[in-house]
C-alpha positions as CSV (number, residue, x, y, z in Angstrom):
1,M,112.1,124.9,112.1
2,S,109.5,122.2,111.7
3,K,105.8,122.0,112.2
4,T,104.1,119.6,109.7
5,A,101.7,117.0,110.9
6,P,102.6,113.4,110.0
7,A,100.7,111.8,107.2
8,T,98.8,109.6,109.7
9,T,97.5,112.6,111.7
10,T,93.7,112.7,111.9
11,P,91.3,115.4,113.1
12,A,90.8,113.4,116.3
13,S,94.5,113.3,117.1
14,A,94.8,117.0,116.3
15,A,92.1,118.0,118.7
16,T,94.7,118.9,121.4
17,D,96.9,120.8,118.9
18,H,94.9,123.3,116.9
19,L,98.1,124.5,115.3
20,A,98.9,121.2,113.7
21,L,99.8,121.9,110.1
22,I,98.6,119.7,107.2
23,D,100.3,121.5,104.2
24,V,101.3,124.8,102.6
25,D,97.9,125.7,101.2
26,Y,99.3,128.4,98.9
27,V,101.7,131.3,98.7
28,H,100.1,134.6,97.9
29,F,101.9,137.2,95.8
30,I,100.6,140.8,95.3
31,V,101.7,141.9,91.9
32,G,101.1,144.8,89.5
33,N,100.0,142.6,86.6
34,A,98.8,139.2,87.6
35,K,98.2,138.1,84.0
36,Q,101.8,139.0,83.0
37,A,103.2,137.4,86.1
38,A,101.3,134.2,85.4
39,F,102.9,134.1,81.9
40,F,106.3,134.6,83.4
41,Y,106.0,131.8,85.9
42,A,104.5,129.5,83.3
43,Q,107.3,130.2,80.8
44,A,110.3,130.4,83.1
45,F,109.4,127.7,85.7
46,G,106.9,125.4,84.0
47,F,103.8,126.2,86.1
48,Q,100.3,125.5,85.0
49,V,98.1,128.6,84.8
50,D,95.3,126.6,86.3
51,Q,92.5,128.9,87.5
52,V,91.4,132.5,87.4
53,S,89.1,134.8,89.3
54,D,88.7,138.3,87.7
55,L,86.3,140.5,85.8
56,T,85.5,137.6,83.5
57,T,84.2,135.6,86.5
58,G,82.4,138.5,88.2
59,N,85.3,139.6,90.5
60,R,85.5,143.4,90.2
61,D,87.9,143.9,93.1
62,S,91.0,142.1,91.9
63,A,92.4,139.7,89.3
64,K,93.6,136.4,90.8
65,Y,95.5,133.6,89.0
66,L,96.2,130.2,90.6
67,L,99.3,128.5,89.4
68,T,100.1,124.9,90.1
69,Q,103.0,122.5,89.8
70,G,103.4,119.3,91.8
71,N,102.2,120.1,95.3
72,I,102.9,123.9,94.8
73,R,100.1,126.4,94.6
74,I,100.9,130.1,93.9
75,L,98.2,132.7,94.0
76,L,98.9,135.9,92.1
77,E,96.7,138.9,92.8
78,T,96.4,142.4,91.3
79,P,94.0,145.0,92.7
80,L,91.5,146.4,90.2
81,T,90.0,149.3,92.1
82,P,91.7,152.6,93.3
83,S,90.5,152.0,96.9
84,H,91.9,148.4,97.2
85,P,94.2,148.1,100.2
86,F,96.9,146.3,98.2
87,N,97.5,149.4,96.1
88,K,99.5,151.0,99.0
89,E,101.5,147.8,99.4
90,L,102.4,147.7,95.7
91,S,103.4,151.3,95.8
92,R,105.6,150.8,98.8
93,F,107.1,147.4,98.2
94,G,106.4,146.4,94.6
95,D,105.7,142.8,93.6
96,G,106.2,140.3,96.4
97,I,104.9,137.7,98.8
98,K,102.1,138.8,101.1
99,D,100.9,135.6,102.6
100,I,102.2,132.1,103.3
101,A,98.9,130.2,103.8
102,L,98.8,127.0,105.9
103,T,96.2,124.2,105.8
104,V,94.9,123.2,109.2
105,F,92.0,121.1,110.4
106,D,90.1,124.1,111.8
107,A,91.1,127.6,110.8
108,E,89.1,129.4,113.4
109,K,90.5,127.3,116.3
110,A,94.0,127.6,114.9
111,Y,93.6,131.4,114.8
112,E,92.2,131.6,118.3
113,Q,95.1,129.5,119.6
114,A,97.7,131.7,117.9
115,V,96.0,134.8,119.3
116,R,96.0,133.2,122.8
117,N,99.7,132.5,122.3
118,G,100.4,136.2,121.7
119,G,99.9,136.6,118.0
120,E,98.4,139.7,116.5
121,S,95.3,139.3,114.2
122,A,95.6,140.3,110.6
123,Y,92.0,139.5,109.9
124,Q,89.3,137.5,111.7
125,P,87.9,134.2,110.4
126,Y,85.5,134.2,107.5
127,T,84.1,131.5,105.3
128,V,83.3,131.3,101.6
129,S,81.0,128.5,100.5
130,N,78.4,127.2,98.0
131,A,76.4,124.1,97.7
132,T,79.4,121.9,97.0
133,G,81.9,122.9,99.8
134,S,83.5,125.7,101.8
135,A,86.8,127.2,102.9
136,T,87.5,129.1,106.1
137,F,90.3,131.7,106.4
138,A,91.9,133.5,109.3
139,G,95.1,135.6,109.4
140,I,97.9,136.3,111.8
141,K,100.5,139.0,111.3
142,T,104.2,138.0,111.2
143,Y,107.4,139.9,110.3
144,G,107.2,143.0,108.1
145,R,104.0,143.0,105.9
146,A,103.8,139.2,105.9
147,V,100.8,137.2,107.0
148,H,100.1,133.6,107.8
149,T,96.6,132.6,106.8
150,F,95.1,129.5,108.4
151,V,92.9,127.6,105.9
152,S,90.5,124.8,106.5
153,R,88.5,123.2,103.6
154,S,85.6,120.9,103.1
155,G,83.6,119.3,100.3
156,E,84.7,120.0,96.8
157,Y,87.2,122.6,98.1
158,A,89.1,120.1,100.4
159,L,92.8,120.1,99.6
160,P,92.9,116.5,98.2
161,K,90.2,117.6,95.7
162,I,92.3,120.6,94.7
163,K,95.4,118.5,94.3
164,A,93.3,116.2,92.0
165,G,92.4,119.2,89.8
166,G,89.3,120.6,91.5
167,L,88.4,124.2,91.9
168,F,90.4,126.4,94.4
169,L,87.4,128.4,95.7
170,P,83.8,129.0,94.6
171,N,84.6,132.1,92.5
172,F,87.4,130.5,90.5
173,V,87.1,128.9,87.0
174,K,89.5,126.7,85.1
175,V,91.7,128.3,82.5
176,E,91.0,126.8,79.1
177,N,93.2,126.8,76.0
178,Y,96.3,128.3,77.6
179,A,99.1,127.3,75.1
180,L,101.9,127.1,77.7
181,N,99.8,124.7,79.8
182,T,100.0,122.1,77.1
183,Y,103.7,122.7,76.5
184,N,104.5,122.4,80.2
185,R,102.5,119.2,80.6
186,E,104.6,117.7,77.7
187,H,107.9,119.2,79.0
188,V,107.7,118.9,82.7
189,C,109.9,121.2,84.7
190,G,109.7,118.9,87.8
191,L,109.1,121.2,90.7
192,K,107.4,119.2,93.5
193,F,107.1,121.1,96.8
194,F,107.8,124.2,98.6
195,D,111.2,123.2,100.2
196,H,111.3,126.1,102.7
197,C,110.5,129.7,103.1
198,V,113.0,132.4,104.1
199,G,112.0,135.4,106.1
200,N,114.3,138.4,106.0
201,V,113.7,140.0,109.4
202,E,114.9,143.2,111.0
203,L,118.6,143.6,112.1
204,G,119.0,142.2,115.6
205,K,115.5,140.6,115.6
206,M,116.3,137.1,114.6
207,N,116.0,135.6,118.1
208,Y,112.8,137.6,118.6
209,W,111.1,136.0,115.5
210,V,112.5,132.5,116.3
211,N,110.8,132.8,119.7
212,W,107.7,134.2,118.1
213,Y,107.3,131.1,115.8
214,E,107.9,128.8,118.8
215,Q,105.5,130.5,121.1
216,V,102.8,131.7,118.8
217,M,102.8,129.1,116.0
218,G,104.1,126.1,117.9
219,F,107.2,125.5,115.8
220,K,110.3,123.8,117.1
221,M,113.9,124.6,116.2
222,F,115.1,122.2,113.5
223,K,118.5,123.6,112.3
224,H,120.6,126.7,113.0
225,F,122.8,128.5,110.5
226,D,125.0,131.6,111.0
227,D,127.9,133.3,109.2
228,A,130.2,130.5,110.2
229,D,128.2,128.1,108.1
230,I,127.0,130.3,105.2
231,S,129.0,133.3,104.0
232,T,130.8,135.0,101.1
233,E,133.3,137.8,100.9
234,Y,130.5,140.3,100.9
235,S,127.5,138.7,102.7
236,A,126.5,136.1,105.3
237,L,123.5,134.5,106.9
């Protein structure tokens, strides 16, 4: 399925399509140990451990590491307090993806449109900001525990600024003197983009979720695969 705005799309031309997507803003993992997970992705896949938000930066709720490579941004998060809602998810599911966040022109309008289309709210719009810029987030529930967050950015937190090495959000700081970062810059792994995301949905619910993405998120069918196309002796898609 396909729903990415062309490179020439402007906010004016997107005014009639609040669900027009600019990019994959980030993919959010909930993990039991964000620091260890960051090391794994840096060593095994060549990611830069780019930024952090944790106790050292005044964040007492969770530890967050932003990993980057090409146009890929992975956010690893570990809860630090017993009452944090992610503890229950870790206990039930273990490490895994919670959120596929999508950059849009206006997160609040995208969220409102998705809800009008029949989507269920995961969380209402909120904004984080400082004197240099802002970012607005709003979430829609999809299959299982997964969420799609709509993200719109401005100022120093605009996506082009982040791609150029700027800060992810106001409460993040750059990671300094991480040995693997130097090694990975000198020995590039070569990952460029998120090629696609696979959603493992309930048995018998494939058509339901295809229709959901078409109706709620505005996607269009791009390609269809089934067991006649992809299968082994013991499994199939």
